[in-house]
matplotlib code that plots the C-alpha trace (Angstrom):
import matplotlib.pyplot as plt

x = [6.8, 4.2, 4.8, 3.9, 0.2, -0.3, 2.8, 2.9, 4.9, 5.1, 5.1, 6.1, 3.4, 1.5, 0.3, -0.1, -3.6, -6.1, -4.9, -1.2, 0.3, 1.9, 5.5, 4.7, 1.8, 4.0, 6.6, 3.9, 2.6, 6.1, 6.8, 3.7, 4.4, 8.0, 7.1, 4.4, 6.5, 9.4, 7.2, 6.2, 9.8, 10.0, 13.3, 13.6, 15.0, 14.8, 15.8, 16.5, 13.8, 14.6, 14.6, 14.8, 11.5, 11.5, 11.2, 7.6, 6.5, 7.6, 5.2, 2.3, 2.7, 3.3, 0.0, 1.5, 3.9, 1.2, 0.9, 4.7, 7.2, 9.5, 12.3, 15.7, 18.6, 21.9, 23.1, 20.2, 18.6, 14.8, 14.1, 11.1, 10.5, 9.2, 5.4, 5.6, 8.3, 7.3, 9.2, 12.3, 11.9, 11.6, 14.8, 16.7, 15.5, 16.3, 19.9, 20.5, 18.0, 20.8, 22.2, 19.2, 17.4, 13.8, 11.2, 12.1, 9.9, 10.8, 9.2, 9.9, 8.3, 9.2, 7.9, 6.2, 5.2, 2.4, 1.3, -2.4, -5.5, -5.7, -8.8, -9.7, -7.1, -4.9, -2.1, 0.9, 3.2, 2.6, 4.5, 3.6, 4.1, 5.1, 5.3, 6.2, 6.9, 9.1, 9.8, 6.8, 3.8, 0.5, -2.1, 0.1, 2.0, -1.2, -2.6, 0.6, 0.5, -3.2, -2.6, 0.2, -2.2, -4.9, -2.5, -1.0, -4.4, -5.3, -2.1, -3.6, -6.7, -8.9, -11.2, -13.5, -16.2, -13.8, -12.3, -12.6, -10.1, -11.9, -10.4, -10.7, -8.8, -7.4, -7.9, -11.6, -12.0, -10.0, -12.3, -15.3, -13.7, -13.0, -16.4, -18.3, -16.5, -13.7, -11.2, -7.5, -6.8, -9.3, -8.0, -6.0, -8.8, -11.2, -9.1, -8.6, -12.4, -12.9, -10.3, -12.2, -15.6, -16.0, -14.6, -16.7, -20.4, -22.7, -23.3, -19.6, -19.0, -21.9, -20.5, -17.0, -18.0, -20.5, -17.6, -15.8, -18.8, -20.0, -22.9, -22.7, -25.4, -23.2, -20.3, -22.5, -24.0, -20.6, -19.5, -22.7, -22.4, -18.8, -18.2, -14.6, -12.2, -10.0, -7.1, -9.3, -11.0, -7.6, -6.6, -9.8, -9.3, -5.7, -6.9, -9.7, -7.1, -5.5, -8.8, -8.7, -11.4, -13.9, -11.7, -12.0, -14.7, -14.8, -15.6, -15.0, -15.9, -12.3, -11.2, -8.7, -5.3, -6.5, -4.5, -1.4, -2.1, -1.8, -3.6, -5.1, -6.0, -6.8, -8.1, -8.7, -11.6, -13.2, -16.6, -18.4, -17.2, -16.0, -12.5, -10.5, -8.9, -6.6, -4.4, -4.2, -2.1, -2.0, 0.1, 2.2, 4.2, 5.3, 6.8, 10.4, 10.5, 9.3, 11.7, 14.7, 13.6, 13.2, 16.4, 14.8, 11.4, 10.3, 6.8, 5.9, 3.1, 2.7, 0.6, 0.9, -0.7, -0.5, -0.2, -2.7, -5.9, -4.7, -4.0, -7.4, -9.1, -7.4, -8.3, -12.0, -12.0, -10.2, -7.4, -4.4, -2.7, -2.3, 1.3, 3.4, 7.1, 8.4, 11.9, 13.5, 15.5, 15.4, 18.8, 18.4, 21.3, 20.5, 24.1, 26.1, 29.3, 28.3, 27.3, 30.4, 30.1, 26.4, 27.2, 29.6, 26.9, 24.3, 26.6, 27.0, 23.3, 22.6, 25.4, 23.4, 20.4, 18.2, 16.6, 17.8, 16.9, 18.5, 18.6, 21.0, 21.4, 20.8, 17.2, 15.3, 14.7, 10.9, 11.0, 13.1, 10.9, 7.8, 9.6, 10.4, 6.7, 5.7, 8.1, 6.7, 10.2, 10.4, 13.3, 14.4, 18.1, 20.4, 23.9, 24.8, 27.5, 26.8, 28.0, 31.5, 31.8, 31.3, 29.1, 25.9, 23.0, 19.5, 17.0, 13.3, 10.7, 8.2, 5.5, 5.4, 7.6, 9.9, 13.4, 16.7, 20.5, 22.8, 26.3, 26.7, 28.0, 24.7, 22.6, 22.7, 21.8, 18.8, 17.6, 17.9, 14.3, 12.9, 12.1, 14.1, 11.2, 10.1, 7.2, 6.9]
y = [28.1, 26.7, 25.3, 27.4, 27.1, 24.5, 22.5, 19.2, 17.5, 13.7, 11.9, 8.3, 5.9, 6.1, 9.5, 12.3, 13.2, 12.6, 15.5, 14.4, 13.0, 9.6, 9.1, 5.4, 6.1, 8.3, 5.5, 3.0, 5.1, 5.7, 2.0, 1.2, 4.0, 2.8, -0.9, -0.6, 1.8, -0.5, -3.5, -1.5, -0.9, 2.7, 4.0, 6.7, 10.2, 13.5, 17.2, 20.2, 21.6, 25.1, 26.1, 29.3, 31.1, 31.2, 27.4, 27.7, 30.9, 29.4, 26.5, 28.2, 31.9, 34.8, 34.1, 31.2, 33.4, 34.3, 30.6, 30.1, 30.5, 32.6, 35.0, 36.5, 34.3, 35.7, 35.6, 37.9, 35.1, 34.8, 31.4, 29.4, 26.3, 23.7, 23.6, 20.6, 18.3, 18.1, 21.3, 19.9, 16.6, 18.5, 20.5, 17.3, 15.6, 18.6, 18.6, 14.8, 13.4, 11.8, 9.9, 7.7, 5.1, 5.8, 5.5, 6.7, 5.5, 7.6, 8.2, 10.4, 11.2, 14.9, 17.3, 20.2, 23.6, 26.1, 29.2, 28.6, 28.9, 25.8, 23.5, 19.9, 17.8, 20.8, 22.1, 24.3, 21.3, 17.7, 14.7, 13.5, 10.3, 11.5, 8.9, 9.9, 8.2, 10.2, 9.6, 7.5, 8.4, 6.5, 5.0, 2.2, 4.7, 6.2, 2.8, 1.9, 5.0, 4.6, 1.0, 2.1, 4.7, 2.0, -0.6, 1.9, 2.6, -1.1, -1.8, 0.1, -2.1, 0.3, -1.3, -0.3, 0.6, 3.2, 5.1, 5.7, 7.1, 9.8, 10.2, 13.2, 14.3, 17.5, 15.7, 15.2, 18.9, 19.9, 17.8, 19.6, 23.0, 22.4, 20.7, 23.6, 26.3, 27.4, 29.8, 29.0, 32.4, 31.7, 28.3, 29.4, 31.5, 28.6, 26.3, 28.9, 29.3, 25.5, 25.2, 27.7, 26.2, 24.8, 28.0, 30.6, 31.4, 30.1, 33.6, 34.3, 31.0, 31.7, 35.1, 34.0, 31.1, 33.3, 35.7, 32.7, 31.4, 28.7, 28.2, 26.8, 24.3, 22.9, 22.4, 20.7, 18.4, 17.4, 16.6, 14.6, 12.4, 11.3, 9.7, 8.4, 9.5, 6.8, 7.3, 7.0, 3.9, 2.3, 3.1, 1.5, -1.7, -1.9, -1.7, -4.2, -6.7, -6.3, -6.7, -3.0, -1.4, -1.2, 1.4, 3.9, 6.0, 8.7, 12.1, 15.2, 17.2, 16.7, 19.9, 21.6, 21.8, 21.4, 24.6, 22.7, 19.1, 18.0, 14.6, 12.3, 13.9, 11.8, 12.4, 9.8, 10.4, 8.6, 7.4, 8.8, 12.3, 13.1, 14.2, 16.3, 14.5, 11.6, 11.9, 13.8, 14.1, 13.6, 14.0, 17.2, 16.8, 20.5, 21.0, 19.8, 21.8, 24.9, 24.5, 23.8, 26.8, 24.7, 22.7, 19.4, 18.2, 14.9, 13.6, 13.0, 12.1, 11.6, 11.9, 13.0, 11.5, 13.5, 12.0, 14.3, 13.2, 9.6, 9.4, 10.9, 8.5, 5.5, 6.6, 7.1, 3.6, 2.1, 0.8, 2.1, -0.6, -0.4, 0.8, -0.5, -0.6, -4.1, -5.5, -8.9, -8.9, -7.1, -7.5, -7.2, -6.0, -7.1, -7.0, -3.9, -5.9, -7.7, -4.5, -4.5, -8.2, -7.5, -4.6, -6.7, -9.2, -6.5, -5.1, -8.6, -9.2, -5.7, -6.4, -9.4, -7.1, -7.9, -5.1, -4.9, -2.7, -2.6, -0.2, 2.7, 2.9, 0.6, -0.6, -3.2, -6.6, -6.4, -2.9, -4.2, -7.2, -4.9, -2.8, -5.9, -6.8, -3.3, -3.4, -6.8, -8.3, -12.0, -12.8, -11.5, -12.2, -11.5, -12.6, -14.1, -16.2, -19.8, -21.6, -22.2, -18.5, -19.0, -16.4, -17.9, -16.3, -16.8, -16.6, -16.3, -16.5, -13.8, -15.6, -18.9, -17.8, -20.8, -20.1, -21.8, -21.3, -21.2, -20.0, -16.5, -17.9, -19.7, -16.6, -15.9, -19.5, -19.1, -16.0, -17.4, -18.7, -15.2, -13.0, -9.8, -7.5, -8.4, -10.6, -14.4]
z = [15.5, 13.0, 9.6, 6.5, 5.3, 2.6, 3.6, 5.5, 8.3, 7.9, 11.2, 11.9, 13.3, 15.5, 14.4, 17.0, 15.7, 13.0, 10.9, 10.8, 7.6, 7.8, 6.6, 6.4, 4.1, 1.9, 1.7, 0.8, -2.0, -3.3, -3.3, -5.3, -7.8, -8.3, -8.4, -11.1, -13.2, -13.1, -14.1, -17.2, -18.1, -17.1, -15.6, -12.9, -13.4, -11.6, -11.9, -9.7, -7.5, -8.7, -12.4, -14.5, -14.4, -18.2, -18.3, -17.0, -18.8, -22.1, -21.5, -19.7, -20.4, -18.0, -16.2, -14.4, -12.4, -10.0, -9.0, -8.4, -5.6, -7.7, -6.8, -7.9, -6.6, -5.5, -9.0, -9.9, -12.0, -12.1, -10.7, -9.4, -7.3, -9.7, -10.0, -12.4, -13.8, -17.5, -18.5, -16.8, -18.6, -21.9, -21.1, -20.3, -23.4, -25.6, -24.2, -24.6, -27.1, -29.1, -26.2, -25.7, -27.9, -28.5, -27.2, -23.7, -20.9, -17.8, -14.5, -11.4, -8.0, -7.4, -4.8, -6.5, -5.3, -6.3, -4.5, -4.8, -2.7, -0.5, -0.9, -0.5, -2.4, -3.2, -1.1, -1.8, -2.1, -3.1, -4.4, -7.8, -9.8, -13.3, -16.2, -19.7, -23.1, -25.4, -29.1, -30.0, -32.1, -32.4, -30.1, -28.8, -26.7, -25.4, -24.5, -22.7, -20.6, -19.7, -18.8, -16.5, -14.8, -14.4, -13.0, -10.6, -9.1, -9.1, -7.1, -4.2, -4.3, -6.3, -8.8, -11.7, -9.2, -7.6, -10.6, -14.3, -16.9, -18.9, -22.4, -24.6, -27.8, -29.3, -32.7, -32.0, -31.1, -34.1, -36.3, -34.7, -35.2, -38.9, -39.6, -38.1, -40.1, -37.7, -39.2, -38.9, -37.4, -34.6, -33.6, -30.6, -29.2, -29.7, -27.6, -25.0, -24.8, -24.6, -21.9, -19.7, -20.4, -16.9, -15.2, -16.9, -16.7, -19.4, -20.7, -20.9, -22.8, -25.2, -26.0, -26.6, -28.9, -30.8, -31.7, -33.2, -35.1, -32.8, -30.5, -26.9, -27.8, -30.6, -28.1, -25.5, -28.1, -29.3, -25.7, -25.1, -28.2, -27.3, -30.7, -30.7, -33.4, -34.9, -32.4, -29.3, -30.8, -31.3, -27.7, -26.4, -28.5, -27.2, -23.6, -24.3, -25.4, -22.0, -20.2, -19.0, -21.2, -18.2, -16.7, -19.5, -21.2, -23.9, -22.4, -24.4, -21.3, -20.3, -21.9, -19.7, -21.3, -24.9, -25.8, -24.7, -25.5, -29.1, -29.1, -26.5, -23.1, -20.0, -16.5, -13.7, -11.4, -8.5, -9.5, -6.5, -7.5, -4.0, -5.0, -7.5, -10.4, -9.2, -12.3, -15.6, -18.7, -22.4, -25.6, -25.8, -29.0, -29.2, -25.8, -26.5, -29.6, -27.7, -24.8, -27.2, -29.3, -32.4, -32.1, -31.1, -32.3, -30.7, -29.7, -26.1, -23.8, -20.1, -16.9, -13.3, -10.2, -7.0, -3.6, -1.8, -3.6, -3.8, -0.1, 0.7, -1.6, -0.1, 3.4, 2.4, 0.8, 3.8, 1.6, 3.5, 5.5, 9.3, 9.5, 12.4, 13.1, 13.2, 13.7, 13.5, 16.7, 20.0, 21.7, 25.4, 27.4, 31.0, 32.1, 31.4, 31.7, 28.5, 26.5, 24.3, 23.4, 22.7, 20.4, 18.5, 17.8, 17.1, 14.4, 12.8, 12.7, 11.2, 8.6, 7.5, 6.7, 9.7, 11.7, 15.3, 18.3, 21.7, 24.8, 24.4, 28.2, 31.1, 31.4, 33.4, 31.8, 31.9, 30.3, 27.5, 26.9, 26.8, 24.2, 22.1, 22.1, 21.1, 18.2, 17.2, 17.3, 16.2, 18.5, 21.9, 22.5, 25.5, 26.4, 29.8, 31.3, 32.2, 35.3, 33.7, 32.8, 29.1, 27.2, 25.8, 23.9, 25.4, 22.6, 23.0, 20.2, 21.1, 19.1, 21.1, 24.1, 23.6, 24.9, 24.5, 24.9, 21.9, 21.2, 19.9, 16.6, 16.0, 16.1, 12.3, 11.5, 13.8, 11.9, 8.4, 8.1, 8.9, 6.0, 6.4, 7.0, 10.5, 9.4, 9.7]

ax = plt.figure().add_subplot(projection="3d")
ax.plot(x, y, z, "-o")
ax.set_aspect("equal")
plt.show()
């Protein structure tokens, strides 16, 4: 039986083939995401993988239903597997906004699901690093979020030659709309047209904008000039003070989501243009109010970074480590008569947080030593009885092959100099 299309199996190393996804690479990415977010003072949260369907249609309209795994549950409720986490965050904040001091800096690493056509960098499920700041207005929050996105990518070894954060702004487009005679009643249609600028033909875009009193050439000229509004300029100055300004540029061509976002919009791209967006987000000050149906009104902003594109980018740049299972100790059981005594010591060593492997059934000495080398064990230990019948531990350092006899009680003292990750 085969897995469903668009989903992944994650195998341990060594991988069975070149197409297999690595569970070690996934863990490595998760550890980087969590480490950098924690360094920035973000705290972790999560929500359920299934939510009411209405949670997503409230945010994105009924058209999103075609992209969801949705169904009626046994309680006859319309539900969906989560395609994103931001609506869940808004629901959680709306329920307990008073229980937390602002601003909130929260992050999560959910698995998300969308029933979409598969293509390079897009599957029907993926894991995503979500980071959001809630309850803070002004460019300081935007700069903090962008710096987090930059440092997250830098933590994988990516530099300013590898990626750029493109910044756009709903405020800049609003200024353009008003300055060029846009009518208030046409505002939503204008943003819908701008959102779809890259997905429609030039003739279709020209016709839509003409009906709203704009020319396509006006729009293209505005994007080309890329003159920063005050908010974006403040963000860039903030990042310049951190030494991070080389990672950002103004680009009003970042237009998707302008009907949803209320301020700054960001997208991270690899500079070679070989992949889809690495990350994207912005300020969405109206979402909590929308989800709470007007009961809670609080500003928010955030971004999401998917694991699929990121992993493909790291592979292409040869920035993924060589993953290999390593252990601290291989406990050889050469004599079955000493298995119970060996198991007692194995448990004590594991209780002290060292990684230990041993044969689950009888095996030859040479086979066990070969396995210890394969697992890159630092120590190879076995129990035996000396000439007087006393149990001793024979310990061999697999690095220099030195061997000596010690009492079983001395084993933990022998291990103390070793970092508890199998690496000397």
